[in-house]
GUMINU-602998 format. One record per residue (C-alpha): x, y, z; residue in one letter. Coordinates in steps of 0.5 Angstrom, whole numbers, plus 500, padded with zeros to 3 digits. Layout:
# residues N
XYZA;...
This chain:
# residues 1015
762575470M;756579470H;755583476D;749581480D;752583487R;746588488A;741582486L;744577491T;745583497E;738585496A;736577496R;740576502L;736582506A;729580504R;730572505V;733573512L;728578514D;722575511E;723567512R;729565516I;728570522R;721568523P;723561522A;727561529L;721559533Y;717554528P;712552534A;709556540S;703555545V;700561549P;702562556L;697564561E;698571564V;695575570S;697581573A;698585579W;699593579V;703595585A;701602588P;706607588G;713605589E;716598587P;715593593V;719587595P;719581591V;716577596A;710581596E;710582589G;709575588I;704573593A;699579591A;693577588P;693577580H;688578575S;687575568P;690579563V;691577555A;696579550V;694586547G;692589553D;694595555A;699596561W;703600565G;702607568A;708612567P;714609573W;709604575G;710597577T;706591574T;707584577W;706579571F;705571573K;706567567V;704559567T;704554562G;705547560E;710544555V;707540549P;709533550R;710532542E;716537543W;720532547A;727532545G;727540543R;729546545T;724550548V;724557550E;719562553A;718568549V;716574553L;715581549D;712586554L;710591548G;718592546F;720597541D;726593538E;729600535R;731602542Q;735597546P;734600552G;730606555F;723603556Q;719598559C;724592562E;722586567A;726582572L;724574571V;723570578H;722563580L;716562584P;720562590D;723569588G;730567585T;732571580P;732568573V;734574568K;732580565G;727582559L;729587555S;727589547P;733585544R;733579550N;726577550Q;727569552W;727565558V;730558557R;725552559V;730546557G;735544552S;732538551P;725538554V;722532556R;715534555G;709536559G;713540564E;710546568R;713552568V;711559572E;715565572W;714572576H;715578572L;717585575E;715589570A;717597570A;713601565S;718606565N;716612560P;720613553V;723620555I;727621549M;722620544G;722620536D;723626534P;728627540P;729633545F;721634545R;719637552P;715632556T;711631562P;713624563L;720626567G;716627573D;711622576P;707628579R;706631571T;706624568A;699622568G;697615569D;695613562A;698606560P;704606556L;705599553Y;701593550R;703586552L;705583545A;707576546R;707571552M;708564549D;712558550L;716556543A;720551540V;727554539F;731552532D;738552534R;740551527A;736556524V;739561529W;746559527E;744560520L;742567522I;748569525L;752566519D;749570514L;749576518E;756576520V;758575512L;753580510G;755585514E;763583513L;761583505M;758590506A;765593509E;770590504L;772594497P;767592491V;774590488E;776585493A;776578491P;774576498R;768580498R;766576492W;768569495E;763571500I;757573496L;758567492R;758563498A;752567501V;748566494G;749558494R;747558501A;740561500L;739556494D;739551499A;734554503V;727551502D;723558504L;717553506Q;721549511D;727553513V;729549519G;730542515A;734546510T;738550515A;744545516P;745544509A;745552508A;750553513R;755547510E;755552504R;758557508L;763553512R;769554508E;768562507V;767562515L;773558516A;778562512A;783565517P;784573518A;791576515G;797577520A;796584520S;789584522A;787589527H;786586534R;779588538I;779586545S;771585546A;769586553V;762585555G;759591558H;752595559A;753602560H;748604566I;747611568D;746611575S;740616574A;738620567W;732619564L;730615570W;731616578P;736613582L;731607585R;730605578E;737604576T;737599582V;733595578R;736596572K;743594575V;739587578A;736586571R;743586567T;747583572A;742577572S;742577565N;750577565M;751572570T;746567566A;750569560L;757567563L;754560565A;752559558D;758562554E;765560557P;769565553E;765571555F;768576560V;763582562F;766588566A;761592570M;764599573S;761603579Q;762601586A;755604588Q;752599583Q;755593586F;753596593A;746597591W;746590589L;748588595K;743592599E;737591595H;738584591R;742580595P;740574591A;743577584V;749579588Y;751572590A;751570583K;755576581V;760575587K;761568585E;762570578A;767575580V;771570584A;771566577A;775572574G;769572569R;765578572F;770584572V;769590577P;772595573A;774602574G;775603581G;770609582M;764610586W;760612580V;762614573E;762621575S;763628572D;770630572T;770637570N;766640576M;767635582P;772639587G;779636589S;777632595E;771629592A;775627585M;780623590A;774620594R;771617588Q;777613587F;778612595V;771609596H;770605589G;777602590R;776600597R;769597596F;772593590F;778591595L;774589601E;768586597E;772582592F;779583593G;780586587V;784592585E;783596579N;789598574D;784601569E;779607570V;773606566W;769612564L;766611557P;761617557D;764622562T;763629558F;770631558G;776630563F;779635567A;787636567A;788635574G;786628573L;792624571P;795625578Q;789623582I;789617578I;796615579K;795617587A;789612587A;794606585G;791606578A;795607571R;790606565W;784610563L;779608558L;774613555T;770614548Q;766620549K;771625546I;769622539S;763626540W;767632539S;764636533R;769641531V;776637532N;778630531S;782628537F;789625534P;790619538H;786613540H;792610544T;796615548F;799618554R;795623557W;799628561E;796632567G;798639570I;803636575D;807632569G;804625571T;802621565R;797616564I;796611559F;790612555T;785609550H;779611546F;776605543P;776607535P;769603535V;766610537D;761607542T;760604548Y;754599546N;758595541C;753590538E;759586534M;756588527S;761588521G;760596520A;762597527Q;768592527L;770595520A;770602523H;774600529A;780598524A;779604519R;779609524N;784607529F;789612529K;796609531E;796604525K;803602524G;805603531V;800599534A;794594532R;790593539R;783596541S;778595546L;770594544A;765595550P;760590547T;753590550G;746594550W;746599556G;741603560D;736598561G;738594554G;740588558G;748588557G;751583552T;746578548T;748571546R;747574539E;753578540M;757573543V;756568537A;758574532K;764575536A;766567535R;765567528R;770573527V;775570532R;779569526D;776571520L;779573513D;777580512G;775582519S;779584525P;780579530V;776579536V;777576543V;774576549W;779580554E;779583561K;780590561P;787589565A;789584560D;788589554F;791595557F;797591559A;798588552A;796595549A;802598553E;807593552A;805594544E;806601544C;812603549P;813610545Q;805612545A;804619543P;803624549V;797629550W;798635555V;792638558G;785637559E;781632555L;776638553Y;769635550L;767640544E;760638546L;755638552H;758645554R;751647557G;752641563T;757646566L;751651568T;744647567S;740645574Q;744650578A;741648584R;744641584T;751645582K;750649589R;748643593G;754639590N;759645592R;756646599R;756639600S;764639599E;765644603Q;761642609L;765635608L;771639609R;769642615E;766636618A;772632617E;777638619L;773640626W;772633628S;779630627A;781637631T;776635636A;778628637A;785629638V;785635642T;778634646A;777627645G;771628641H;768622638P;770622630Y;763620626P;767615622Y;760612619A;756618618A;762621614L;763615610D;755615608R;755622607L;761622602W;758616598K;751620598T;755626595V;759622590L;753618588L;750625586H;756627582Q;754622577F;755624570H;748626568D;746628575I;751634577L;751636570P;744637570G;742633564S;737628568S;729628568I;726633573A;725627578W;732626579V;734633580H;728634585R;730628589E;737631589A;735638592A;732634598R;738630599T;743636599Y;738639604A;739633608A;746632607V;747639609A;743639615A;747633618E;754636616L;752642620E;750638626E;757634626I;760641625V;757644631A;758639635G;765638634A;766646634L;762646641A;767641644A;773645641L;771651644A;769649651G;765653656D;766660656G;763667653E;769669649R;767670641E;771666637L;772665629T;773658626A;777658620N;776652616A;780655610A;787653608P;789660609H;789665615A;784671615R;783676620A;789673624Q;785667625V;790661623A;788656618A;784650621G;784654628G;779658633L;781665635A;778672636P;778675629A;781682628V;779687623S;784689618E;785695614G;781702614G;774703614P;769703609V;766710606V;760710602A;758717598R;753718593P;756718586R;755724581E;750722576G;747717580G;749711584G;754711589F;762710591V;765706596L;772706598V;776703603N;783705602G;785699598V;779699593L;775705590R;768702587A;763706583E;756703582V;752708577D;745710577G;744703573R;746699578G;753697574L;760697577L;763702572V;769703576S;774698581V;780702582Y;786699585D;788704590L;795701591V;797699584A;794706582D;790702576R;783701574E;780694573C;774696569V;775697561A;774704559P;767705557G;765698560G;761696566A;762690570A;757685574N;753686568L;747681567L;747679559Q;741675557L;742670551H;737666547P;739659548D;736654543F;741649541P;740644535N;739638540Q;741635547W;738641550D;740641557A;747638555W;749643549D;750651548V;751652541D;756658539A;751661535F;747663542Y;752669542R;750672536N;744675540T;744679547V;740683551T;744687557E;740688563L;741695564T;735697567G;734698574A;728698579D;732701585E;739702586V;740704594T;745704599L;742698603A;748698609A;753703610A;758702616S;766702617G;766695617E;762694610A;758698605A;753695600T;749697594V;743694593R;740693586V;733691583T;732689576R;726685572R;726682566F;721677562G;718674568A;724674572S;726678578R;734679580V;736683586V;744684586Q;748687591T;755690591V;759690598T;766693600L;768691606A;774694611R;781693608G;778688603A;782687596G;776685593R;769687591V;763682594D;758681589L;751677590A;745675586A;738673588E;735671581V;727669581D;728665575W;722664570H;725664563E;725659558T;730657553E;735663555K;742663558F;744668563L;751671564K;754676569A;760680565A;766683567F;770687562P;777688564L;782693562D;787687561L;792684556H;792677556A;793672551D;791666556R;788665563Y;788661569A;782656571A;782652577E;781645577T;783639581Q;789640585F;791646581G;790650575H;790650568L;791655562Y;787656557R;788662551P;783668551T;784668543H;781663537T;787662533N;786655532T;779651531S;781648538W;782654541D;775657538A;771650540A;773652548K;768658548F;765655554E;769652559A;770650567C;773653573A;772651580H;773657585R;777662580F;779664574V;785669574H;788673568L;794677568A;799682565E;806682568P;806685575G;798686575W;792681575G;785680576V;781674579A;774673579L;772668584V;765664585N;761660590D;757655586A;758656579T;763652574Y;761655566G;764661564H;767664558D;773669556V;774673550T;778679548R;777685544T;782691542V;779698543R;781703538E;777709540T;783715541P;785715548G;782709550E;786704546A;788697549G;785690550T;779689553T;779682556T;772680558T;770674563V;763672564R;760667569L;754663567S;749663572L;743660569L;740656563R;733654561A;732648557P;726644556R;729637555F;729633559P;726637565D;721642562P;721647568E;729647569T;731652574E;724655575H;725659582G;729662586V;737662586H;743665589R;750666587F;756669590G;762672587Y;767677588A;772681583L;779681586V;783687582P;791687583G;791679584A;796674583D;795667583I;796666590G;790671591D;786668587A;787661590V;786664597R;780668595E;777662592G;777658598H;775664602R;768665599I;767658599N;769657606L;766663610P;768664618E;764661623R;762665630R;762661636V;763662643T;768659648G;773659653A;779661648G;783660642P;784653639V;791652635A;790648628P;791641629L;796642623V;799648620S;803649614V;806656613A;807656606E;802660602E;803656596A;801650599V;794648600V;791643605V;785640602T;783635607A;785634615V;781627617K;782621621L;785615618A;779611615D;781605618D;779607625G;787607628S;786614630G;792616625D;791623622V;791624615V;793630611V;792632604R;796637601L;798640594H;802646591E;797650588A;801656585H;804652579G;811653582G;816649586R;816650594T;818647600T;813646605A;813645613T;807641616L;807642623T;802638627P;799640634S;802633637F;808630636V;807624631P;811618632S;811616625G;810620618V;809617612V;807618605V;801614602T;796613596D;789616597L;787610600L;792611606E;797606604R;804607605P;808609598V;815609596A;815614591D;813620595G;817626597P;823625602R;820627609L;825631613V;823631621R;825636626D;821635632G;814635631A;815639624A;815635617V;819638611R;818636604L;819639597A;814639592L;814640585R;809644581P;801642583F;804636586Q;799632591L;801629597V;798625602T;801624609L;799619615R;801622622L;801616627T;799619634R;803616640A;799611644A;798616650E;795621645Q;791616641G;
């Protein structure tokens, strides 16, 4: 036969677009519309409905940036429409090319009952099916005029991300406000033709099935009367019945569709708008569940459920009902879909504690799966945290965004730093906004890397971020491909059902060891430094507040602030969301975050001060409170005692040629006339730390203009150009005593100014460094470089509950892609017998490179560590980072991994000075240096039990002895939710002491029951 394939395919596209889709609503009448603009922030529903409205018309402009307009729409169904299906079509001026990220609305009845959300591809509200005719209708639309931040072209700087700069010009025009007849037969024909056309396009040209579909489509189009589509739609559908009924092959890939709406808890909108986005989407999804019996919807992030409960109780009631029916699935069991690179050990654990507890208490649901489709890479310590929380499975999609290497698996077991393995799935559909298109389904089947050993994958299906979730069209498409020749088989399933089947199907799944590094969005480890400092400081203050409050409660009967700590933890966890902590949100979000962190710090400081006052008692003795997990200045970890200076005094003298020399008997540090650290000599090991000819604490400035994703990305070519900031306005000896000596250096560059300090303290085996940067640069990247005279092919970087190793070389494309990576408090490099640590108090991004010196007399390897201090992207915040920033870090020569761990905690948990009656023993103590206690607190259930979380931190086996200051009546190993578990280490009691053996990096939570008279 002649090849008329292109002709029929082009015919299908035009007829669908110009005749059949427009016939969906064959008759319509306009609605009456009036509006009221809420002044300032959103108002309660009752106030918006009752407010005085003024008439508006289709075509009118509305909606200043970030405003709320309440539209009242009223009308009457024509009597001649009796027996028909009628809908309201309410188009606020949507751009259907963007399913989310623009104006949205929640529809209410006159009594305030929520109906459903309106979004670009979900603009309808059902009136009746069928109608009687003559019905009066009235709805109230709470419409948000959120500006389009990610414009076309994207990544252009815009003032719209902050109401202070966004202006008040209307952004949208009302496009359609009608009652309309909905032609179900036309709608079904549209879906038939879309499914077959999309499937046909994915089949090989030589495949008989493709030609069967092509011929059937041609016959169906022949049956359509282009002037009366509605009357001929049933006949056209009949000509497609046979090809739609052909069953899938036995080997067809199986896709578990899960209704989904990925809603960023903040991003190109503020937190308050996410509250409303969640309400709109949840309203849509509960309505769709009522209409579609096979449909299943999953929503993650306990915080978003909590927002519904607090702000939209009517929506929440519908959600709870659907959860109880097993149709609306709380997924993931975390407080938010957090970043996993930067949250500290305890914070990462608490994401699961608070998320899972909320789901348990509210719904009686305990998740086996962790749901993180959009997080920017996954830290190597995460698997054992997942297991300790009681979960077994992980889902993400984001690694498919990697730009250099294609990840080799979709279904596998992920092994963390302690050896824990978690069954993991990456949906091969490569999106968390699947729309059930033929191209997406075919891509999932072709892309799936475990062919031959497995044939199941998952597809999160629905529009997110204001797109309203899954649509009725997606459900209809899924129904057609439930069992369709040439297509993967699609079924709606809960995430847990998919994972159980996938794990059973693939018992010998391949294993991936170590971090799941995203080869993209590396700049998120540095962007918005204030937010990152706020997070780090909050984490440390929460540790202190729990430690001192628990100690004061047990020792002095001081009230334990259960409610305050619960609330403050949830606030900090919320701000670890994967677009807040990574610094990829609009200016408004980060401005609010700074204010929130300041309030959190003030409240936690008050809690700490009250607990320490109760512990210290009345007296005039000067005491040091040590919240770090290691003793220092002869003050025990977790105790209060007079500090004792250790080591020899510090001597400071001028350096020949300019600068100063600082010596304390352990180290000799030389700062030259440029204010650069040109020598740090380990007097104990008789070894120089700084590479020959090099200078440490060297600030380096790079251009920073990635190809896209400005706040997110750092592209490798940024390193091709560098300016070294060696000029100094002043280099002075700012302080000199036997206790410490400080050199102060002032520099200017561009429109910015930096003051650096170099301090050597009595007896310290480290050089303390600080930088105060008044930053006013644009599209620049500031680093602090430390070229070390050290030969190492790998280095250690701290992560949750331990550390991981990364190569210093670029042997493979996988190694080369990690040119910017994450560390918490330290990085450590070592040769056998000698090493160096670089510790910090608020940075995460860094890079490590190596070069070989060939100059005679200076041959060897220079390994350079650079801390990433500041960036200056212009999207989505045009003035990212402008203002004053403070950074603290320290260089620790001669350090082994234990020194790195200890010094990392020291710089983040400075001593506190109090006056009181006398020393206070720690509530619990652990003598073993390798064992780090990350939390000491009272049990969340209010029982008064003491909970201690600890882990092996050096990467080796050890035996730890925990000694509480009281004799516990019982000690058990628990999960993160403080419930006893059977698979923990064996505990050996010896009076009050408890001994346990730990594997490398093993995480253990202990619950110590206090005797009744102690409680």
